[in-house]
C-alpha positions as CSV (number, residue, x, y, z in Angstrom):
1,M,101.3,81.3,116.7
2,T,103.8,81.3,113.8
3,V,106.3,79.1,115.6
4,A,103.5,76.4,116.2
5,V,102.4,76.0,112.6
6,P,105.5,74.1,110.9
7,A,104.9,70.3,110.9
8,P,108.2,68.2,111.0
9,G,109.9,66.1,108.2
10,R,108.4,67.6,105.5
11,F,111.2,67.9,102.8
12,P,113.6,65.0,103.5
13,W,114.7,64.9,99.9
14,L,116.6,68.2,100.3
15,E,118.8,66.6,103.0
16,R,121.5,65.8,100.1
17,L,121.5,69.7,99.4
18,G,122.8,69.8,103.1
19,S,125.3,72.5,104.0
20,R,126.2,74.5,106.8
21,W,126.3,77.7,104.5
22,W,122.7,77.6,104.1
23,A,122.3,79.2,107.7
24,L,123.9,82.5,106.6
25,I,120.5,83.1,104.3
26,P,118.8,84.9,107.2
27,V,121.5,87.5,107.9
28,A,122.4,87.5,104.5
29,A,119.0,88.5,103.5
30,I,118.8,91.4,106.1
31,V,121.9,92.7,105.4
32,G,121.4,92.6,101.6
33,T,118.0,94.2,102.0
34,V,119.6,97.0,104.0
35,V,122.2,97.7,101.6
36,G,120.6,97.0,98.6
37,V,117.7,99.3,99.1
38,G,119.8,102.1,100.6
39,A,122.1,101.9,97.6
40,E,119.3,102.0,95.0
41,A,115.4,102.9,96.0
42,A,114.5,100.5,92.7
43,T,115.5,97.3,94.8
44,A,112.5,97.9,96.9
45,D,110.3,97.5,93.7
46,V,112.2,94.3,92.7
47,L,111.7,92.7,96.5
48,T,107.9,93.8,96.4
49,Y,107.3,91.7,93.2
50,L,109.2,89.1,94.1
51,A,107.1,88.7,97.6
52,L,103.9,89.3,95.6
53,V,105.2,86.6,93.0
54,T,106.3,83.9,95.8
55,T,104.0,84.5,98.7
56,P,100.7,82.7,97.2
57,P,102.6,79.9,95.9
58,L,104.8,79.1,99.2
59,A,101.6,79.6,101.1
60,A,99.8,77.1,99.0
61,V,102.7,74.5,100.1
62,A,102.2,75.2,103.7
63,L,98.4,74.9,103.6
64,G,98.3,71.6,101.6
65,Y,101.5,70.3,103.2
66,A,103.7,71.7,105.2
67,A,102.0,73.1,108.0
68,R,100.4,71.1,110.8
69,G,97.0,69.6,110.0
70,A,97.5,70.8,106.3
71,R,95.0,69.2,103.8
72,R,95.6,69.3,100.0
73,P,92.1,70.9,99.4
74,A,93.3,73.5,101.9
75,A,95.8,75.1,99.3
76,L,93.0,76.2,97.4
77,L,92.4,78.9,100.0
78,V,95.1,81.1,98.8
79,V,92.8,82.3,95.9
80,P,90.3,83.9,97.8
81,L,92.8,85.0,100.5
82,T,94.9,86.9,97.6
83,A,91.6,88.2,96.4
84,A,90.6,89.4,99.6
85,A,94.0,91.1,100.2
86,W,93.8,92.6,97.0
87,V,90.3,93.8,97.1
88,W,90.3,95.1,100.8
89,R,94.1,96.0,100.9
90,D,93.5,99.1,102.9
91,E,91.2,97.4,105.3
92,L,91.3,95.3,108.2
93,A,90.0,92.0,106.3
94,G,92.5,92.7,103.6
95,E,95.3,93.2,106.3
96,I,94.3,89.7,107.8
97,A,94.3,87.7,104.7
98,A,97.7,88.9,103.7
99,M,99.2,88.4,107.0
100,L,97.7,84.6,106.9
101,L,99.7,84.3,103.2
102,I,102.7,85.5,104.9
103,L,102.8,83.3,108.1
104,A,102.0,80.2,105.6
105,A,104.5,81.5,103.0
106,C,107.2,81.7,105.8
107,T,106.3,78.7,107.3
108,T,107.1,76.8,103.8
109,L,110.3,78.7,103.7
110,G,111.5,77.9,107.2
111,L,111.2,74.2,106.8
112,L,112.7,74.2,103.5
113,L,116.0,76.2,105.1
114,E,115.7,73.6,108.2
115,A,115.9,70.8,105.7
116,V,119.1,71.6,103.8
117,A,121.0,73.4,107.2
118,P,122.2,71.5,110.3
119,D,120.3,72.3,113.5
120,L,123.3,73.6,115.3
121,W,124.3,76.1,112.4
122,L,120.6,77.1,111.8
123,K,120.1,78.0,115.3
124,A,123.4,80.1,115.1
125,G,122.4,81.9,112.4
126,L,119.0,82.8,113.6
127,L,121.1,84.2,116.6
128,V,123.1,86.1,114.3
129,F,120.0,87.2,112.4
130,A,118.5,88.6,115.5
131,A,121.7,90.3,116.5
132,A,122.4,92.0,113.2
133,D,118.8,93.2,113.4
134,T,119.2,94.8,116.4
135,Y,122.2,96.3,115.8
136,L,120.4,97.8,112.6
137,V,117.6,99.3,114.5
138,A,119.7,100.7,117.4
139,G,121.9,102.2,114.8
140,E,118.8,103.5,113.0
141,L,120.3,101.8,110.1
142,L,117.1,99.7,109.1
143,Q,114.6,102.4,109.6
144,Q,115.1,104.3,106.5
145,P,115.4,101.2,104.0
146,N,112.6,99.4,105.7
147,A,110.6,102.8,105.1
148,V,111.2,102.9,101.5
149,L,110.6,98.8,101.4
150,N,107.2,99.5,103.1
151,A,105.9,102.1,100.7
152,A,106.8,100.1,97.5
153,A,103.7,98.6,95.9
154,P,103.1,96.7,92.7
155,G,101.0,98.2,90.1
156,G,97.5,97.8,89.7
157,G,96.6,98.0,93.4
158,L,97.9,94.6,93.7
159,P,98.7,93.6,97.3
160,Q,101.8,93.8,99.3
161,F,103.2,91.0,100.8
162,Q,106.6,92.0,101.5
163,R,105.3,93.4,105.3
164,V,102.2,92.6,107.9
165,S,100.9,95.9,108.6
166,F,97.7,96.3,110.8
167,G,96.7,100.0,110.7
168,S,99.8,102.2,111.6
169,A,101.5,99.0,113.1
170,E,103.8,97.1,110.7
171,M,106.2,94.3,110.8
172,G,108.8,93.0,108.2
173,Y,108.4,89.9,106.2
174,G,111.9,88.6,107.9
175,D,110.5,89.1,111.6
176,V,107.4,86.7,110.7
177,F,110.3,84.4,109.2
178,A,112.4,84.3,112.0
179,A,109.2,82.8,114.1
180,A,108.3,80.5,111.3
181,L,112.2,79.1,111.4
182,L,112.1,78.7,114.7
183,G,109.2,76.9,114.6
184,A,110.6,74.8,112.2
185,L,113.7,73.9,114.2
186,L,111.3,72.8,117.0
187,A,108.8,71.1,115.0
188,R,110.5,67.1,115.4
189,E,108.9,68.0,119.2
190,R,105.5,69.0,119.6
191,R,105.6,69.9,123.3
192,R,108.6,71.6,122.8
193,Q,107.2,73.7,119.8
194,M,104.1,74.5,122.0
195,H,106.1,75.6,124.3
196,G,108.4,77.8,122.6
197,A,105.2,79.1,120.8
198,A,104.0,80.1,124.2
199,L,107.2,81.6,125.8
200,A,107.6,83.6,122.3
201,T,104.1,85.1,122.7
202,V,104.6,86.1,126.1
203,L,108.2,87.4,125.5
204,A,106.7,89.4,122.3
205,L,103.9,90.9,124.2
206,V,106.4,92.1,127.1
207,F,109.1,93.3,124.5
208,G,106.4,95.1,122.7
209,L,105.7,97.4,125.8
210,L,108.9,99.1,124.8
211,F,107.0,101.1,122.1
212,V,105.8,103.5,124.8
213,A,109.4,104.6,124.4
214,V,110.6,103.8,120.9
215,D,108.9,103.8,117.5
216,T,110.8,100.8,116.2
217,L,111.7,97.2,117.4
218,P,113.7,94.5,116.2
219,A,110.8,91.7,116.3
220,T,113.3,89.0,116.1
221,V,114.6,89.4,119.8
222,P,111.8,87.5,121.4
223,V,112.4,84.8,119.0
224,A,116.1,84.9,119.6
225,I,115.5,84.8,123.4
226,T,112.8,81.9,123.4
227,L,115.7,79.7,121.5
228,I,118.0,80.6,124.0
229,V,115.8,79.7,127.0
230,L,114.7,76.3,125.2
231,E,118.7,75.3,124.6
232,L,119.6,76.3,128.1
233,R,116.5,74.2,129.4
234,A,117.0,71.2,127.4
235,R,120.9,71.1,128.3
236,R,120.1,71.4,132.2
237,P,120.4,67.8,133.8
238,S,117.1,66.2,134.8
239,R,116.5,65.8,138.6
240,R,114.5,62.7,138.9
241,P,113.8,61.4,142.6
242,S,115.8,57.9,142.7
243,R,113.9,54.9,143.6
244,P,114.8,52.7,146.3
245,R,116.3,49.6,145.2
246,A,114.8,46.2,146.2
247,S,117.2,44.4,148.6
248,G,116.5,41.2,146.5
249,R,116.4,39.1,149.8
250,G,113.7,36.7,150.4
251,S,111.3,36.8,153.4
252,P,112.6,34.4,156.2
């Protein structure tokens, strides 16, 4: 779903800030979070409040402008969604509201990053991000900092926007962002974007079967595999049947 949401060409004025170094942001974010939370637990509180402050306005931008089908009045939906995420934070309705806000916020972030980073470098950055995520999970370096971050909560019972949760199942903010970034990279070609969304969904469902054997999986892996498959398909030469040439001779 997240892959299919971003719309193309929403922030063209940011192109003048373009640099390939922006492509390092995803991997820098995950490594920085692990190192920061591991070194100082208070970092989790900072990230929690950062997500609380930035998620609603970023979501409003997506609903009102950056997402496909966005309409300006739709930006106001952030108000009831935030209220629902707060009032029913421990119930399914609150979890769905928080998920929608995070999805929309990541859509805006993905499009912002796509506007300032060359696509080739950003694709490489997304693959490195998934590789780093896999390494950290496999090496059990991510689980403890992630648990600390997921447990952190703002005061006053305010909603947590640094993660997506459904009961005991949880997904990090970065996992949603990876899918949104893939959608932003594919947004210029709607058909390709929809193919990517469908493929990522199938791969995520199949990949999720591994939860039978393990407790934690790098959710960025299906996104990375989707990108690789689409890139290989795009580079495969098309085989179109050649049409017979007209002889150019008139009838006798």
